[in-house]
N, C-alpha and C positions, 0 to 999 in steps of 0.2 A: 504493500500500500504506500509506504513512504517512498520507496524507490520509484514507483509510478509517478508520484507528484514532483519528485526532485527536479526533473528537467523543466517543468513549468515554473517552479520557483526561480531557477537559475535564469530562465529566459526573461522573467519579469524583472529580476535584478539587473540583468544586462541591459534591458531596454531603458530602465531608469538611469543607469550609468551613462547611457548615450544621449539622454535628453538634455541638451545644452539650452542655454537661455535663448539664443537666436532660433534654434529649431523649434522651441516651444511656442514662440510668437507665431511662426508659420502654422503650427498645429492649431493654435487658438483661432486664428483667422480663417483656417481651412483654405488658404489661398497663397499664391505667389505673386499677387497683384503688386503694382507699384507701391500702394499704401502699406501692404504687408512687408515689402522689402524695406521701406523707409522705417517702419516701427522696429523691425528686427535690427536694422543697422543702428538705430538710436539706442536700443536697449544694449546692444553690444558695446557702444561707446560708454554708456553708464557703467556697464560691467568693467570696462577697462579702467575708468576713473576709480572705481571701487578697489580694484586690484592694486593700483598705484598707492592709494591712500592706506590700504590695509598693510602694504609692505612698509610704508613709512611709519605707521603706528607700531608695527611689531618691533621696530628698531629705535623707537622714539627716545629711549633713555641713552642710546649709544651714539645717535647722530647729533652733531653739534648744531645748536640753534633750532632744535626741533621742539623744545619745551618752553613754557613760560610765556610772558606777554611781550608784545612788540613795543609797547609804550604808546600806541595809537588808539584812537577811538573810532568805531564804525559809525554808520549813519544813524544807528539806534542810540548812540551815546554810550555804548558798552565797550569795555576794554577788549582789544583784539588779541587773541592768542596766536602764537606762531603757526600752530597747526591749522587755524582758520584760514590764514593767508595761503599756506601751502595747498590746502584742499581746494580753495577757491581757484587758485592758479592751475591746478590739475584739471578741473572741469573745463576751464577756458581753453587750455592747450589741447585737450582731447577733442573738444567739439569744433575747434578751428579746422581740424582735419576731416570733419564729417561731410562737409558739402551740403548738409541738410538743415543746419540750424543757423538762422540769420542773427539771432540775438539770444543772450543769456541774461537772466535777472536773478540776482542773489541778494540775500539779506545783508551781505558784506559790502555791497556796492550801492551807491546812492542812485545811480541810473543804470538802465540796461546796458550790457556790453554788446556792441554790434560787431559782426564779422562781415565787413563789406564784400569780401570775395565770395561769401556764401549767399548774400542777400538776393542776388538776381534769381536764384533757383531755390534757395532755402525757404521752406514754408513753415518751419517749426520754431518754437521758442522753448527753451529749457528754463524752468523755474526751480531753484534749489536752495537748500540750506547745506553748505558744504560740510560743516562739522557741527552737529548739534550735541550739546553737553560737553563742550570742549574743556570745561573746568575739570572734567574727570580724567583727561589725558595724563596730567602730571602725576596722578596717583594710580594709574594703570587700571581704571575702571572702564566699562563699556561706553562707547559713543556711537553716533550714527550720522548718516547723510539722508536727507529727504529730497525727493525730486518729483516734478510733474512736467508733463509735456502738453503744450497747447499748439493749435494750428493758428498761424497768423491770419488775421481777417482784415481785409481792406488795405488801404495804403497807410504805412507807418511814416508819419512826418517827424519822427524822432522823439515822440512823446509816449510811444507804446500804449496809447489809450485803449486799444482793443484788449489789453490785459485786464482792464477794469471791468471784468464780467464775473459772473458767479462761477463757483467751482465745477458746475455741471458742464462747463466748456472744456474741462480737462479731457484729453483723450487717453492719457496713461498717467499713472502715479505710483509711487512706492517709496521704499527706503532701503538703506543698507545698514545692517547692524554689525559693528566691529566688536566682537567679543572673543570667547574661546575659539569660535570659528567665525568666518565672515559669511553673513547670510544676506541675500538680496531678496526682498519681497516686492512683488509688483502686481498690477492689474491693468488691463487694457479694456476694462468694462465687461470682462468675461470670467469673473471669479478672481480669487486671490491665490497666488502661487509663490512658493518659497524655494530658493535655490541656495545651495551651500557651495562655497568655493573649495574645490579640491586642489590643494597646492601642488600635488604631484602632476596634475594635468594642466593646471593653470586655467581651469574652466569652472564656471558656475554650473552645477549639476542639480537637476530637479530633486528636491528632497520632500516637499509636501505640496500636493495639488488640490485645488478646490477647497481651500480652508474655509470652514464654517464655524462661526462663533456660537456658543450656547446663548440662549436668551437671557440667562442669568448666571453670574459667576461669583465666587467667594471673595474676590480681591477688590479692594478700593485703594486707589493710589493718589495721594495728595500730600503736599508738603504741610504737615500739621504744625510745623514751626511758625507758619503764617496764620495760625488759627485766629488771633485777635485782629488781624488785618482783613480777614474775610468778612463778607456781608453776613448778616444774621441768618439768612436762609442756608448758607453753606455751613455755618457753625451748627445750625439745627440738624443738618444732614449728618455731620460728623458725630454729634451726640447720639443720633439715632443708631448708627452702626456700632458705636461703643456699647449701646445697651442691648443689642441683639446678637445672638449667637450666629456663627456661620460666616463671619466676615474676618478677613485677614488683611492687614495693612502691608503694602509693599511700595516703596518709593526709592528710586536710585538717584534722582536728580538728572537723569538723561532721558529726554522725551522718547526717543526711538526705543530704547530698552524697555521703558515702562509700558509703552503702547504695544510692543511686541509681546510682552507677557500677557497683556489683556487680550490680544488677538488670539493667542494660543490657548489660554486658560479661562477666559471670560472674566467679567467684572467691569469696573469703571475707572477711568483715569480723569482727574480733574485738575485743570489749571485755571481757576476762576479769576475774574477781576477782583480787585480789592476795593475797599471804601475810598481810598485815595486814587486808585487807578482802575476805574470800572471797566475800561476797555481791555484789561488784561495785558499780558506780556508777549504772547506768541503772535507771529506774523501770519496773516490769513493766506496769502498766495504761496508762501514758501513752506509753511508748516501745517497749519490746521486744515486748509482745503485739501492738500494731497492726502493727508491721513484720513480725512473724512471720506474721500472717494474710495480709499482702500477698505476702510472698515465697513462702509455700506455694502460693498461688493461681497464682504464676508458675512453679511446678515446682521451686522451691528448697526449702531446709530451714532451720529456725531452732532453736537448741538453747541450753541453759545450759552445754553441754559434757558433761552427763550425762543430761539429760531434754529431751524435746520441749517447747519453750517454750509452745506452745498448751495443754499439759496442766498447766502449773503453776498452782496455786490460790493466790492471794495471801492472806496472813494480815492484811494491813493495806493501806490505800489507797496508801501511798507505799513499798511493798515494792520492794526492788532485786533485780536478777538479773544474773549474767554474761550475755554475749551472744556467740554464734557463729552467723553467719547468712550465707547465700549459696547457691552451687551445691551440690547434694547431695553429690557426691563430695568436695568440698573441706571441707565441714562434717564429713563422716564421717571424713575423715583427721585433723582436729583432735580429734574425739571419740576416735579410736583412741589418740592420744598420751595423752589424759587417762585413758582406761580402763587403759592399760598402767601408768601411774604409780600409779593406785589399786590395781592388782593387786600391784605391787611393795611398796607401803606396807602392804597387808594381809599379805603374806608376812612382812615385817619384824615386824609386830605379833605374828603367830603364833609366830615364832621367839623373840622376846623373852619371850612368855608361857610358852613351853616351858622356856626357860632359867631363868626366875624360879621 
């Protein structure tokens, strides 16, 4: 019985070992059309950037000037890490050679980076966060890269105004997690799939296909050190999970790592706005919209707390949003606390108006 099944097991294993990232895109689209070839080439380029960054990270403590701060500030007013600069330069260098991408937009750059030689034929824009959680690099914890691909629409007069559209305009999105192994997770609107970098082959090999999130999970992930800076609705939610069994807190300080855990195990990740900064910290088109695209494809949900994230239209390239993302029931529970708080505040405003 076992002997009869053994060839089938070996054949399945061999097939998985042969499913590279570029091959998988063609399989997803069931086509070798120009669009499929473009997307396959774009994903290959993202994979190449990931390999270069992973190699640098693996030697970060040995390479001169790989760690620490540059002394500069980015457009967000945040201190720039040397790995941020390196990773941003890697994406630019890799996509300069693609012939497909006319411009790149990154949270590390004030304006999009144009590649004039590509623009006559390049129909795509890459949006990305080159290194998320870069403060973890110096202490050898996981970090990630986030990316999304959009198709250029209309004539770009140098303002990239066509990028100021909702996340539903994304044609592909994903992230790379640099940890014990390097994992690339992507979606082109046909499910969510994970690939693991095989160093011996130098290829990303399919490791998990058609990932589906549970409707509810045990994990809640939030920086509870900011408890008193959170709005009352979020504090009420945290008190709720403290009082109920079955919840486990997990928070690493690296967005990609925490969201990957939620994707694979279920639960909810929160990066809410605060009383002083209600807009939150995370960037919409570089971080929250790509992750929302991915999580929805896996059966989950992503929200600002009040609106579906994929429906939010940015007013500027570096617009920020709060983030509540994960299993549907867990996200909706957080939304219910926020909705209740808004209802109570509206009642107070009405009472105050009547009394005045």
